[in-house]
VEXNUDO-937379 format. One line per field, with one value per residue (C-alpha): residue in one letter; x, y, z; chain. Coordinates in steps of 0.25 Angstrom, whole numbers. Each point is the difference from the previous one (the first is absolute). Example, Ala and Ser with C-alpha at 12.3 -4.5 7.8 and 13.67 -1.06 7.14 Angstrom:
2
marvo	c(A,S)
xx	c(49,6)
yy	c(-18,14)
zz	c(31,-2)
doti	c(A,A)
END
This chain:
97
marvo	c(M,I,R,G,Y,C,I,G,G,G,L,G,I,A,M,C,C,D,L,R,I,A,T,D,N,S,T,F,A,V,P,A,A,K,L,G,L,G,Y,G,H,A,G,V,K,R,L,M,N,V,V,G,P,S,F,T,K,E,I,F,Y,T,A,R,Q,F,N,A,E,E,C,G,T,C,R,G,G,R,S,G,E,V,R,P,Q,T,K,G,L,M,T,P,G,V,G,G,R)
xx	c(-118,14,11,14,4,-10,8,-4,-13,-3,0,-8,-11,1,-3,-13,-5,-10,7,15,5,15,9,11,10,-6,9,-5,7,-2,13,-3,7,13,-3,-3,-15,-12,-13,-14,-7,-11,10,8,-13,-5,13,0,-14,4,14,0,7,14,1,-4,11,10,-5,2,13,7,-5,4,-8,-9,-6,-15,2,9,-8,-14,-8,-6,-1,-13,-9,4,-8,11,8,13,0,11,5,-7,-8,-12,-2,-14,-5,-13,2,12,-7,-6,-13)
yy	c(-200,-3,7,-1,-3,-7,-2,-2,7,2,-15,-2,10,-8,-13,6,4,-9,3,2,5,2,5,-10,9,0,-5,-6,-2,-1,6,-1,-14,8,9,-12,5,-9,1,-2,-13,6,6,-13,-8,10,-2,-15,-1,8,-6,-13,-5,-3,13,8,-7,4,14,2,-9,7,14,1,7,-7,4,-1,-13,-7,4,-4,11,3,-13,-4,-9,9,12,7,1,6,10,6,14,9,12,-7,-8,6,1,-7,-15,1,3,13,6)
zz	c(85,5,-7,5,14,9,13,15,3,-15,-2,13,-7,-13,7,5,-14,-7,-13,-2,-14,-1,-11,-4,6,14,12,13,13,15,5,15,0,-3,13,9,1,1,-8,6,-2,-8,-10,-2,-1,-11,-8,2,-6,-12,-3,8,12,-6,-7,12,8,-11,0,15,1,-11,0,-15,-11,-10,-13,-3,-8,11,12,-5,7,-13,-7,-6,9,12,-4,-8,-12,-5,-12,-8,4,-11,-1,-3,13,2,-14,-5,-1,9,13,-2,-4)
doti	c(A,A,A,A,A,A,A,A,A,A,A,A,A,A,A,A,A,A,A,A,A,A,A,A,A,A,A,A,A,A,A,A,A,A,A,A,A,A,A,A,A,A,A,A,A,A,A,A,A,A,A,A,A,A,A,A,A,A,A,A,A,A,A,A,A,A,A,A,A,A,A,A,A,A,A,A,A,A,A,A,A,A,A,A,A,A,A,A,A,A,A,A,A,A,A,A,A)
END
């Protein structure tokens, strides 16, 4: 479950997960671009496999923050989804037991 900020290493960990469920107020970013730092090939490739090559370039070139809907890291069809921020995120019928 991704709630709130998922930035830098947190985003890298999220890309390794089989399922990504994010709240609608989640924020994603790779701030290394602002610092002039590079990312390893494996991490970039994982991100590219999830969001596609064009959006991966935008993420790394702009270093701006994206919300869950915009980023697509949690879109259906890519082993994830976006849910509203509520207390019932893990209740029966909504992902819980």
